[in-house]
N, C-alpha and C positions, 0 to 999 in steps of 0.2 A: 374195647379199650375205653377207659374213662375219659370224659371230655375235660379239657383244661380251659378255664375261663379267665376273665379279667382279675380274679383274686390274686393271680400270680404276680400282678404288677405291684402288689402291696405286701409281700411276705414279711417285711421288716416290721409291719404294723399289725400283725395278727398273732394271736395266742391261742393255743389249744390247751384246754384244762380238762382234767379227768377226776379230780378228787375234791379237796376242801374248797376249791375255787369255783366248783360247779354250783348252779343255782339250787339244785335239789339236795345238796349236802347239808344245808342249814347251818353253815359256819359263818361267823362274823366276817371272815375274809371275803366272802362273796359280795358283801356290801361295797368293797373296794372295786371289784370287777364291774359291778353294776354301775358305779359312778363314772368310771373312766372308759369303759369298753361297751361296744354294742354287740349283741348276740347275732352272729351270722347264721348259725344253725347247729344242729346235732351233727357229730362227725366221728370218724374213727381214725386211728393211726396204727401202724404195725408195731407190735410189742407185747410184752407180758406184764400183767398186773398182779401185785402181791399185797397181802394184808399185813401191815406192820403194827397193827393194834389200833392206834388212834388215827392213823392215816394210811393211805395206799401208797405203793411205790411202783412206778412204771420203769421197765427195763427195755431198752431197744433190743429187738431180736427179729430174726427172719424165719420164724417157725410157721408163719401163716396166721398166727393169733392176732387179734385186733383188740385195741383198747378203745372203749366207748367214752365219749366226752362231748365237749362243746367247743366250737370255734368262735372266737371273739375278734373284733377289730377295734383298735383304739379310735375314740371319737375325734380327738384333736391330735393330728400328727405331731405337732410341736410339743406335745406332752409325753410322747412315747418314751424318751430317755428317762425322764423323771419317774414315770409310771413303772417302767420295767425295773428300774433301780429299787423301787419299793418292793416289788414282787421278788426280786433277787434276794433282798434282805429277809423277807418272810419265808422264802424257801431255803434259806441257809446256804446260798451260793457262795457268799463271801463271809465266812464265819470269823469270829474273833480269835485272836491269838493262835494257839496251836491246835484248834479244833479242825477236824477235816470237814470239807463241805458236805452237806446232806444231799444236795441236788446240784445238777449242772444244767444250765440253759443251753439248748441246742435247737437247730432247725430240724423239722421232720416233715414228711409228706403226709398230708391230711386229705381224707376223702369225706366230702359232705354226704350225709346219709340220705337226704331227700333226693338229691340230683345225681349223685355219683361223680360229681365234678371233683377234681383234685387241685390242691394248692399247697403252699408251704407256710408253715407257721412256727413260732417258738413253742417249745415244750420244756417242762422241767423233768429230766430223767433222774432217777434215784442213783446216788453215788455210793451208797452203803452196801452192806452185806444182806442178802435175802435168804441165806442158808437157813433152812428149817421153817421158813415163813410160808403160810398157806397161799397157794396160787388162787387168784380170782379167775376161775375158768371162763366165766361169761365175758370177762374184760370190762364189766360194768360195775363199778363200786356201789352205785346206788341200788341196783338190783341185788347185789350181794348183801348189802347191809339190811335191806328190807327182808331178805330171807333168813337173816340171823335173829330178827326180833320176834 
């Protein structure tokens, strides 16, 4: 059984990212993460990952599949509400007018790759339709993208 450590005392201040917010994705959105969050380490969460074209989509599932990403912790706890609101906007959690939300922010169990420790963190799950979209079998969008080029 995986060990649980003090990370569980701060789940409200942690964020798991798997796509454009990861450092290796080379997206401008990562600059925001780097400015407000500190990398805890590489990590995985249970779920499926899909190629939506310009971005990946994570779907919670209990198939045994894992999504590879990074766990971050906010640097200044009093900035979390503001920081997460900016990310909610970026991820389309609260869209304008009659548009459906693209993602929803929820808590998930996170396993740190290096130590096997578990914690809880926020994640952005895709809210749209994945029908006909290719599954990223490895669960790692960076590995998947490098294989496509």
